C-alpha positions as CSV (number, residue, x, y, z in Angstrom):
1,M,207.1,156.7,-101.8
2,Q,207.0,157.5,-105.5
3,F,206.5,154.4,-107.5
4,L,209.3,155.2,-109.9
5,L,211.8,155.5,-107.0
6,R,210.5,152.3,-105.4
7,D,210.8,150.4,-108.6
8,T,214.3,151.7,-109.3
9,L,215.5,150.8,-105.8
10,A,213.9,147.4,-106.1
11,T,215.8,146.7,-109.4
12,R,219.1,148.1,-108.2
13,Y,219.2,146.2,-104.9
14,G,217.4,143.0,-105.9
15,V,214.4,143.2,-103.6
16,P,210.7,143.0,-104.4
17,A,209.1,146.4,-104.8
18,E,206.4,145.5,-102.3
19,A,209.1,144.8,-99.7
20,I,210.2,148.5,-99.7
21,R,208.5,150.4,-96.9
22,E,209.0,153.9,-95.5
23,V,210.0,154.2,-91.9
24,P,208.4,157.3,-90.4
25,G,210.0,159.8,-88.0
26,G,213.3,160.9,-89.6
27,V,213.9,164.7,-89.4
28,A,216.9,164.9,-91.8
29,N,216.4,161.9,-93.9
30,R,213.6,159.9,-95.5
31,A,214.2,156.2,-94.6
32,Y,213.0,153.0,-96.2
33,T,213.5,149.3,-95.4
34,L,214.6,147.4,-98.5
35,G,213.4,143.9,-97.5
36,D,214.8,142.2,-94.5
37,D,218.5,143.1,-94.9
38,L,218.9,146.7,-96.2
39,F,218.0,150.2,-95.1
40,V,218.2,153.3,-97.2
41,R,218.4,157.0,-96.1
42,I,217.8,159.9,-98.5
43,P,218.2,163.5,-97.3
44,R,214.9,165.4,-97.2
45,R,216.5,168.7,-98.3
46,A,219.8,169.9,-99.7
47,A,220.7,171.3,-96.3
48,F,221.0,167.8,-94.8
49,E,223.2,166.4,-97.6
50,A,226.5,167.4,-95.9
51,D,225.5,165.4,-92.8
52,L,225.0,162.2,-94.8
53,V,228.4,162.8,-96.5
54,K,229.9,163.1,-93.0
55,E,228.3,159.9,-91.9
56,A,230.0,158.1,-94.8
57,T,233.3,159.1,-93.2
58,V,232.4,158.6,-89.5
59,I,230.7,155.2,-89.7
60,P,233.8,153.3,-90.9
61,L,235.9,155.1,-88.1
62,A,233.4,154.0,-85.5
63,R,233.2,150.4,-86.8
64,A,237.0,150.2,-86.9
65,A,237.0,151.2,-83.2
66,G,234.6,148.4,-82.4
67,V,231.4,150.4,-82.0
68,R,228.1,148.6,-82.8
69,T,226.7,150.4,-85.8
70,P,225.5,148.9,-89.1
71,P,228.0,148.9,-92.0
72,I,227.5,150.9,-95.2
73,V,226.6,148.8,-98.1
74,D,226.4,151.5,-100.7
75,F,226.9,155.3,-100.7
76,D,225.8,156.9,-104.0
77,T,226.7,160.5,-104.7
78,T,226.1,160.3,-108.5
79,R,222.5,161.6,-108.3
80,G,221.6,159.2,-111.0
81,L,218.9,157.4,-109.0
82,V,217.6,160.4,-107.0
83,D,218.6,164.0,-106.9
84,A,220.6,163.7,-103.7
85,P,223.3,161.5,-102.3
86,Y,221.9,158.4,-100.5
87,M,223.2,155.7,-98.2
88,V,222.3,152.0,-98.0
89,L,223.1,150.3,-94.7
90,E,222.6,146.8,-93.3
91,R,219.3,146.8,-91.6
92,V,219.2,146.6,-87.8
93,H,216.5,144.4,-86.4
94,G,215.3,145.8,-83.1
95,T,213.3,148.7,-81.6
96,D,214.4,152.1,-80.4
97,L,213.8,153.2,-76.9
98,V,211.1,155.7,-77.9
99,E,208.8,152.8,-78.3
100,G,208.6,152.5,-74.5
101,A,211.2,149.8,-73.8
102,T,212.9,149.9,-70.4
103,P,216.3,148.3,-70.8
104,P,218.1,146.6,-67.9
105,S,221.2,148.3,-66.3
106,G,223.5,146.1,-68.4
107,F,222.2,147.9,-71.5
108,W,223.4,151.3,-70.2
109,Q,226.8,149.9,-69.0
110,E,227.3,148.4,-72.5
111,L,226.5,151.8,-74.0
112,G,229.1,153.3,-71.7
113,R,231.7,150.8,-73.0
114,Q,230.7,151.6,-76.6
115,L,231.1,155.3,-76.1
116,T,234.5,154.7,-74.5
117,L,235.6,153.0,-77.7
118,L,234.3,155.8,-79.8
119,H,235.9,158.5,-77.7
120,K,239.3,156.8,-78.0
121,V,239.3,157.4,-81.8
122,A,242.4,159.5,-82.6
123,Q,241.6,162.9,-84.0
124,Q,242.4,163.2,-87.7
125,P,241.4,165.5,-90.6
126,T,238.1,163.7,-91.5
127,G,236.0,166.7,-92.4
128,V,234.1,166.3,-89.1
129,P,233.5,169.7,-87.5
130,A,234.4,170.9,-84.0
131,D,231.6,171.7,-81.6
132,D,232.0,173.2,-78.1
133,G,228.3,172.8,-77.3
134,G,227.5,176.6,-77.3
135,G,230.3,177.9,-75.1
136,D,229.8,179.7,-71.8
137,P,226.2,179.5,-70.6
138,R,226.5,182.3,-68.0
139,P,225.6,185.1,-70.5
140,T,222.5,183.1,-71.3
141,V,221.6,183.2,-67.6
142,D,222.1,187.0,-67.5
143,G,220.0,187.4,-70.6
144,L,217.1,185.3,-69.2
145,A,217.2,187.4,-66.0
146,T,217.2,190.6,-67.9
147,K,214.2,189.6,-70.0
148,G,212.3,188.3,-67.0
149,Y,212.4,184.6,-67.6
150,L,214.4,184.1,-64.4
151,D,214.3,186.0,-61.1
152,L,217.5,187.5,-60.0
153,G,218.0,185.2,-57.1
154,T,217.7,182.1,-59.3
155,A,220.0,183.7,-61.8
156,R,222.7,184.3,-59.2
157,W,222.2,180.7,-58.0
158,L,222.7,179.3,-61.5
159,L,225.8,181.4,-62.0
160,G,227.2,179.9,-58.8
161,V,226.3,176.4,-60.0
162,F,228.2,176.9,-63.3
163,D,231.2,178.4,-61.5
164,H,231.2,175.3,-59.2
165,L,230.8,172.8,-62.1
166,A,233.7,174.5,-63.9
167,T,236.0,173.5,-61.1
168,Y,235.4,169.8,-62.0
169,V,236.0,170.1,-65.7
170,D,239.5,170.0,-67.2
171,P,239.7,172.7,-69.8
172,G,242.7,171.1,-71.4
173,R,241.0,167.8,-72.0
174,P,241.3,167.1,-75.7
175,P,238.1,166.8,-77.9
176,V,236.8,163.4,-78.7
177,L,234.8,162.0,-81.6
178,L,231.2,162.4,-80.6
179,H,228.2,160.6,-82.0
180,G,226.4,163.8,-81.2
181,D,222.9,162.4,-80.9
182,V,223.0,159.6,-78.4
183,G,219.3,159.7,-77.6
184,Q,216.5,157.2,-77.2
185,Q,215.6,157.4,-80.9
186,N,219.1,156.3,-81.9
187,L,219.7,153.4,-79.5
188,M,218.5,150.1,-80.9
189,L,217.4,147.3,-78.4
190,R,217.0,143.6,-79.1
191,D,216.5,140.9,-76.5
192,N,217.2,143.5,-73.8
193,Q,220.7,144.2,-75.2
194,L,222.2,147.1,-77.1
195,Q,222.0,146.1,-80.7
196,A,223.3,149.3,-82.4
197,I,223.9,153.0,-82.2
198,I,222.5,154.6,-85.4
199,D,222.3,157.9,-87.2
200,W,225.7,159.7,-87.2
201,G,224.6,162.9,-88.9
202,D,225.4,165.1,-85.8
203,A,228.9,163.6,-85.3
204,A,231.5,166.2,-84.2
205,W,234.8,166.6,-82.3
206,G,233.9,168.0,-78.9
207,P,234.0,167.7,-75.1
208,P,233.1,164.2,-74.0
209,G,230.5,165.4,-71.5
210,M,228.5,166.8,-74.4
211,E,227.8,163.2,-75.6
212,F,225.5,162.7,-72.6
213,A,223.3,165.7,-73.1
214,K,220.5,163.9,-74.9
215,L,220.0,161.1,-72.4
216,T,218.1,161.6,-69.2
217,L,220.3,162.1,-66.2
218,E,219.2,158.7,-64.8
219,Q,220.4,157.2,-68.1
220,V,223.6,159.2,-67.9
221,A,224.4,157.9,-64.4
222,A,223.8,154.3,-65.6
223,T,225.8,154.8,-68.8
224,L,228.8,156.3,-67.0
225,S,229.0,153.2,-64.7
226,G,230.3,151.4,-67.8
227,Y,232.5,154.3,-69.2
228,S,236.2,154.1,-68.7
229,G,237.9,157.4,-67.7
230,R,234.8,159.1,-66.5
231,E,236.5,161.7,-64.2
232,G,234.6,165.0,-64.4
233,L,232.0,163.7,-66.8
234,E,229.1,163.9,-64.4
235,A,229.9,167.6,-64.0
236,S,230.3,168.1,-67.7
237,A,227.1,166.3,-68.5
238,L,225.2,168.3,-65.9
239,W,226.7,171.5,-67.4
240,F,225.2,170.7,-70.8
241,H,221.8,169.6,-69.4
242,L,221.5,172.9,-67.6
243,S,223.1,175.0,-70.4
244,W,221.0,173.6,-73.2
245,G,217.9,173.5,-71.0
246,L,218.3,177.2,-70.3
247,S,219.1,178.2,-73.9
248,G,215.9,176.4,-75.0
249,L,213.6,177.8,-72.3
250,T,212.2,180.6,-74.5
251,K,211.3,178.5,-77.6
252,G,207.7,177.6,-78.2
253,P,205.9,174.3,-77.8
254,Q,207.2,171.4,-79.8
255,P,204.3,168.9,-80.2
256,G,204.7,165.6,-81.9
257,Q,208.5,165.2,-81.5
258,R,209.9,161.8,-80.8
259,H,212.9,163.0,-78.7
260,W,212.2,163.9,-75.1
261,T,214.5,167.0,-75.2
262,A,212.3,168.8,-77.8
263,P,209.8,170.5,-75.4
264,P,211.3,173.6,-73.8
265,G,211.0,172.6,-70.2
266,S,212.0,168.9,-70.5
267,R,215.7,169.2,-69.7
268,L,215.3,171.4,-66.7
269,L,212.5,169.4,-65.3
270,G,214.5,166.3,-66.0
271,V,217.3,167.7,-63.8
272,L,214.7,168.3,-61.0
273,R,213.3,164.8,-61.3
274,F,216.8,163.3,-61.2
275,Y,217.8,165.2,-58.1
276,A,214.5,164.4,-56.4
277,S,215.4,160.7,-56.6
278,S,218.4,161.1,-54.3
279,P,221.1,160.3,-56.8
280,P,224.4,158.8,-55.6
281,E,227.7,160.6,-55.3
282,P,229.2,162.6,-57.0
283,W,225.9,164.1,-58.2
284,P,224.7,165.8,-55.0
285,E,228.0,167.5,-54.6
286,L,227.8,169.0,-58.1
287,L,224.9,171.3,-57.0
288,S,226.3,172.3,-53.6
289,Q,226.8,176.0,-53.1
290,K,230.4,176.9,-52.2
291,T,230.7,180.0,-54.3
292,G,229.3,182.8,-52.1
293,Y,226.3,183.6,-54.4
């Protein structure tokens, strides 16, 4: 951290300069702890500034709905301190799940309850974008078969799976406010309990099943046990796991990433691992073949 910025932050927020430390790992933002009580996020590039502005709108909505996420202490867009907007939040004391913690089932049920609260937020003109998660994945399947990434038999099977999953999903279900990045790096654990959901830069209005695309399917199943109004969400979550797994199949290796979905084969192998564990209903039915492919 530049000494000038460190000293300026220390003076403005009343903390010793030596108590300001960088937190590694952020993709969109540089993050620093300001002593024991505060946490600051500064966009790394201009391209990420709009996401931080969006967070300033979404975090109060989430907190008003009862979602556990730290409040904003200061949001400065003047560019007087640094040449970017920046946000100061209350610091969360805990560890994320990337650090290897294995929470109890109650953690995931509470996450389901928290996401229920978030998804009940009424839609309003907040400047938060709409996101359908990439649309119909069946052209992707055709393209992978044409280019030789999939054999024709597997491609036909996948088309049948997506046709079958579509029968479970209500196309008229209204979009909900999504956190957009409910992954292991953004779930904070303390004393085996869900402490907070952090990092709202990917928030969007979209289909509720998309919210579960960045958890493993084992975690999805546990989370949905605490979610109210889950009808069809298993099918929708599986749809996005398969769709996004296929769309990322041709990208190159992604070494050193903290989120498990970064490597190109992780999502599809995650589906295989989940189904090899004999999951409960309705999961087995979702991959049954009744389509004639």
